[in-house]
C-alpha positions as CSV (number, residue, x, y, z in Angstrom):
1,M,52.5,40.6,239.1
2,N,51.8,37.1,237.8
3,L,48.0,36.5,237.7
4,S,48.4,32.8,236.7
5,K,47.3,30.0,238.9
6,F,49.2,27.5,241.1
7,K,49.2,23.9,240.1
8,K,46.6,21.7,241.8
9,I,47.9,19.8,244.7
10,P,48.7,16.0,244.2
11,S,47.2,13.4,246.4
12,S,50.4,13.0,248.5
13,P,53.7,14.8,248.9
14,W,55.3,11.5,248.0
15,G,55.2,10.2,244.4
16,T,56.1,6.8,243.1
17,Q,59.3,5.2,244.5
18,K,59.1,7.7,247.4
19,V,60.1,10.7,245.2
20,L,59.0,14.1,246.7
21,Q,56.5,16.0,244.6
22,V,58.5,19.2,244.9
23,G,56.6,22.4,244.0
24,T,54.1,25.0,245.1
25,Y,50.4,24.1,245.0
26,E,46.9,25.4,245.5
27,G,45.1,23.3,248.2
28,G,46.2,21.3,251.2
29,F,47.2,17.7,252.1
30,A,45.1,15.8,254.7
31,E,48.2,14.4,256.3
32,I,52.0,14.7,256.0
33,P,53.8,11.4,256.6
34,S,57.3,11.8,257.7
35,L,59.4,13.5,255.1
36,T,62.7,12.9,256.8
37,G,63.0,9.2,257.8
38,V,65.6,8.0,260.3
39,R,68.4,10.2,259.0
40,G,66.7,13.4,260.0
41,V,64.8,12.4,263.2
42,L,66.5,15.1,265.3
43,S,66.4,17.6,262.5
44,H,62.7,17.1,261.8
45,K,60.9,20.2,263.0
46,R,57.2,20.8,263.0
47,W,54.9,23.5,264.2
48,H,51.4,25.0,264.2
49,Y,51.3,28.8,264.3
50,V,48.1,30.8,264.4
51,W,47.3,34.5,264.4
52,A,44.1,36.7,264.5
53,A,43.4,40.4,264.5
54,N,40.6,43.0,264.3
55,D,41.1,46.7,264.5
56,Q,41.8,46.7,268.3
57,I,43.7,43.5,269.2
58,L,46.1,40.9,267.6
59,L,47.0,37.5,268.9
60,T,49.7,35.1,267.8
61,A,50.4,31.6,269.2
62,A,52.5,28.6,268.3
63,V,53.6,25.1,269.4
64,I,56.9,23.9,268.1
65,D,58.5,20.5,268.2
66,G,62.1,21.5,267.3
67,G,63.5,18.0,267.3
68,Y,66.1,18.7,270.1
69,I,63.8,21.0,272.1
70,G,60.1,22.0,272.4
71,N,58.8,25.6,272.5
72,A,55.5,27.5,272.7
73,F,54.6,31.1,272.7
74,V,51.5,33.4,273.0
75,S,51.4,37.1,272.4
76,V,48.6,39.6,272.5
77,T,48.9,43.2,271.2
78,D,46.7,46.2,271.7
79,L,46.9,47.7,268.2
80,E,45.3,51.0,269.2
81,R,47.7,51.7,272.0
82,G,50.7,50.0,270.4
83,K,51.3,47.9,273.5
84,L,52.2,44.3,274.0
85,L,49.6,43.0,276.6
86,V,50.8,39.4,276.8
87,E,54.2,37.9,276.0
88,K,54.6,34.3,277.1
89,S,57.3,31.9,275.9
90,F,58.0,28.4,277.2
91,L,60.7,25.8,276.7
92,G,60.1,22.1,277.2
93,L,60.8,18.5,276.1
94,P,59.9,17.8,272.5
95,K,57.0,15.2,272.1
96,L,56.6,15.0,275.9
97,Q,55.7,18.6,276.6
98,A,55.5,20.0,273.0
99,S,53.7,17.7,270.5
100,V,52.5,18.4,267.0
101,N,50.9,15.7,264.8
102,D,51.0,15.2,261.1
103,Q,47.7,16.8,260.1
104,P,47.9,20.4,258.8
105,G,44.1,20.8,258.7
106,R,41.2,18.6,259.8
107,G,42.5,16.3,262.6
108,A,45.3,18.6,263.5
109,H,46.5,18.6,267.2
110,A,49.3,20.6,268.8
111,E,49.8,20.9,272.5
112,F,52.3,22.3,275.0
113,V,51.9,21.4,278.7
114,G,53.9,22.5,281.7
115,L,53.4,23.4,285.4
116,G,50.5,25.9,285.5
117,K,50.4,26.3,281.7
118,R,48.6,24.6,278.8
119,L,48.3,25.6,275.1
120,V,46.2,23.5,272.8
121,M,45.4,23.9,269.1
122,E,43.0,21.4,267.6
123,W,41.0,20.9,264.5
124,G,38.4,18.3,265.4
125,E,37.1,15.9,262.8
126,D,33.6,17.3,263.3
127,R,34.6,21.0,263.3
128,S,35.0,23.5,260.5
129,G,38.2,25.0,261.7
130,M,41.0,25.3,264.3
131,E,40.3,25.9,268.0
132,L,42.8,27.4,270.5
133,L,42.7,27.0,274.2
134,F,45.3,28.7,276.5
135,E,45.7,29.0,280.2
136,A,48.8,30.3,282.1
137,Q,49.6,32.9,284.7
138,G,46.5,35.0,284.8
139,V,45.8,34.8,281.0
140,S,43.3,32.6,279.3
141,A,42.2,32.4,275.7
142,E,39.6,30.6,273.6
143,L,39.4,31.3,269.9
144,F,38.1,29.6,266.8
145,W,39.4,30.0,263.2
146,D,36.5,29.1,260.9
147,A,37.5,27.8,257.5
148,T,34.0,27.7,256.1
149,G,34.0,29.7,252.8
150,A,37.7,30.5,253.1
151,P,39.9,30.5,250.0
152,P,42.3,27.6,249.4
153,P,45.6,27.4,251.2
154,I,49.0,27.5,249.6
155,T,51.1,24.4,250.0
156,V,54.9,24.0,249.4
157,V,56.9,20.8,249.2
158,G,60.7,21.3,249.1
159,E,63.7,19.1,249.3
160,M,66.6,20.2,251.4
161,K,68.8,17.1,250.7
162,K,68.1,13.9,248.8
163,G,65.1,12.3,250.4
164,L,64.9,14.9,253.2
165,G,61.9,17.1,252.5
166,V,60.1,20.1,254.0
167,F,56.5,21.1,253.8
168,T,54.5,24.2,254.7
169,Q,50.8,25.0,254.4
170,K,49.5,28.6,254.9
171,T,45.8,29.3,255.2
172,N,44.5,32.8,255.2
173,L,41.4,35.0,255.4
174,L,39.7,32.8,258.0
175,K,37.0,34.4,260.2
176,V,38.0,34.3,263.9
177,S,35.8,34.5,266.9
178,G,36.3,34.2,270.7
179,G,38.3,36.2,273.2
180,V,41.2,36.5,275.6
181,K,41.0,37.3,279.3
182,I,43.9,39.1,280.9
183,K,43.8,39.5,284.7
184,G,40.0,39.2,284.6
185,R,39.4,41.6,281.7
186,K,37.9,40.1,278.5
187,R,39.1,41.3,275.1
188,D,36.8,40.3,272.2
189,F,37.9,39.2,268.8
190,R,34.6,40.1,267.2
191,G,35.0,40.7,263.4
192,A,38.6,39.3,263.4
193,V,40.3,37.5,260.6
194,G,43.6,35.6,260.5
195,G,45.6,32.7,259.3
196,L,47.3,29.4,260.0
197,D,50.8,28.1,259.4
198,F,51.7,24.4,259.6
199,T,55.3,23.5,258.8
200,S,57.0,20.1,259.0
201,G,60.2,18.6,257.8
202,Y,63.9,18.9,257.6
203,L,65.3,22.4,258.0
204,P,68.9,23.6,257.7
205,R,71.0,23.6,260.9
206,V,71.1,27.4,260.5
207,T,67.7,28.7,259.3
208,R,66.9,32.2,258.3
209,W,63.8,34.0,257.0
210,N,61.9,37.2,256.7
211,W,58.2,36.7,256.5
212,V,55.0,38.7,256.5
213,M,51.4,37.5,256.5
214,G,48.5,39.9,256.2
215,S,44.7,39.6,256.2
216,G,42.0,42.2,255.5
217,A,40.7,43.9,252.4
218,L,41.7,46.2,249.5
219,A,40.3,49.7,249.5
220,D,37.5,48.6,247.1
221,G,36.4,46.0,249.6
222,T,37.9,42.9,247.9
223,P,39.1,40.4,250.6
224,F,42.9,40.5,250.6
225,G,45.6,38.3,252.1
226,C,49.3,37.9,251.6
227,N,52.1,35.5,252.5
228,L,55.5,36.8,251.4
229,A,58.9,35.6,252.5
230,V,62.6,35.3,251.7
231,G,64.8,32.6,253.3
232,N,66.6,29.3,253.1
233,N,63.8,27.2,254.7
234,L,62.1,25.6,251.7
235,G,64.8,24.2,249.5
236,G,64.5,27.0,247.0
237,Q,60.8,26.7,246.6
238,S,58.6,29.9,246.8
239,E,55.7,30.4,249.3
240,N,54.9,33.8,248.0
241,A,51.2,34.3,247.3
242,L,48.3,36.7,247.4
243,W,44.6,35.9,248.2
244,L,42.4,38.2,246.2
245,G,38.8,37.4,246.9
246,S,38.5,33.7,246.4
247,D,41.6,33.5,244.2
248,L,45.0,32.3,245.2
249,V,47.6,34.2,243.1
250,P,51.3,33.3,242.7
251,V,53.9,36.0,243.4
252,G,57.5,36.0,242.3
253,L,60.6,37.0,244.3
254,V,60.2,39.8,246.9
255,R,62.7,42.0,248.7
256,F,62.5,43.1,252.4
257,S,64.0,46.3,253.8
258,H,64.1,47.1,257.5
259,E,63.9,50.6,259.0
260,N,63.2,50.5,262.7
261,R,59.5,49.8,263.2
262,A,58.7,50.0,259.5
263,W,59.4,47.3,256.9
264,G,59.2,47.6,253.1
265,I,58.2,44.6,251.0
266,K,58.5,44.9,247.3
267,S,58.3,42.4,244.4
268,I,61.4,42.2,242.2
269,K,59.1,42.7,239.2
270,P,56.7,45.7,239.4
271,G,53.4,44.9,241.1
272,I,53.7,44.8,244.9
273,D,54.8,47.8,247.0
274,L,53.9,47.3,250.7
275,C,54.9,48.8,254.0
276,F,54.5,47.0,257.3
277,E,54.1,49.3,260.4
278,G,54.8,47.5,263.6
279,K,52.6,48.7,266.5
280,A,54.5,46.4,268.9
281,W,57.4,44.0,268.7
282,R,58.5,40.9,270.5
283,K,62.2,40.1,270.5
284,E,64.2,37.1,271.7
285,D,67.8,36.3,271.9
286,R,68.7,32.8,273.3
287,E,72.0,31.0,273.4
288,L,71.6,27.3,274.6
289,G,74.9,25.7,273.8
290,L,74.7,24.3,270.4
291,L,71.3,25.9,269.9
292,S,70.4,29.6,269.5
293,S,67.4,31.7,268.6
294,H,67.5,35.3,267.5
295,F,64.3,36.9,266.2
296,S,62.0,39.8,266.0
297,Q,58.3,39.5,265.6
298,G,56.2,42.5,264.6
299,F,52.4,43.0,265.1
300,G,50.8,45.8,263.1
301,V,49.3,46.9,259.8
302,L,50.1,46.8,256.1
303,S,49.6,49.6,253.7
304,G,50.6,50.2,250.1
305,S,49.4,48.8,246.8
306,V,49.1,45.6,244.8
307,N,49.0,45.8,241.0
308,G,47.9,49.5,241.3
309,K,45.1,48.8,243.8
310,E,45.4,50.4,247.2
311,L,45.1,48.3,250.4
312,G,42.3,49.1,252.9
313,A,42.4,47.8,256.4
314,V,45.0,45.0,256.6
315,R,46.4,43.7,259.8
316,A,49.6,41.7,259.7
317,V,52.4,39.8,261.5
318,C,56.0,39.7,260.4
319,E,59.2,37.9,261.5
320,D,62.9,38.2,261.2
321,Q,64.3,34.8,262.2
322,N,67.8,33.5,262.7
323,L,67.9,30.1,264.2
324,K,70.5,27.5,264.9
325,W,68.8,24.2,265.8
């Protein structure tokens, strides 16, 4: 495993003469001005995704402006019982019902509105993190991801075609508070940790990835997080990284293997040997004419070792995505 450091992030994803600053960096941008221009307006996708978990319960939520279509989802999993308690997914009009602004951190706002449903993610200028509010069909949630004292995010700038860029910023090991109410019963996220994913830019017509993000601690108590992926969504740039205490550590190529509810994730070079155990899964298969979505999302725990050190309690989310959009 490479214990070197990422490059420090530049002031903007655009350099002189509007040349993309392609690379993987430590830190985050305040704002992502359009990376696609007029040529990619319908292919410009952007989303905010959040997740949080403690030993008992795990939540994921996202608002997606897919260019042609808008989408949002919320899931809640009982990790102890291995049961999906909430599975909500909505389609709508991009920018009208599903809107995501250009701020990955402070100032961020993403919202989906529809008849009897509303999902809002917002990082207010005077707040120290991301707030989520959700209300729909007997389910409500109010959670807060506090970035105070959190390690730096990983940021990737890629170029899919000349002048058409893609950006992602992943933030991990945030302390999470709040709760979700399901048919009148409150489930508390006391002691939870989790992460944020902001992605914006031009993505291939057919986009595929395998991805896992985990948050918790090594067996010796060191705070541990990971973001590991393979796919064609970042123009050949890598988003693989570990958070070890306050350090953000680069990781080389990884390989995923799927066996029912268990996934193996190993680095090509010796160092990372992980197993994701899905306690519950959310699957979707949609064919909408020229658009399609086929994916599996897993909610569970990670075990294994990193550079010879065993993982302790680490909750995680994973995805197997195959999109045509």
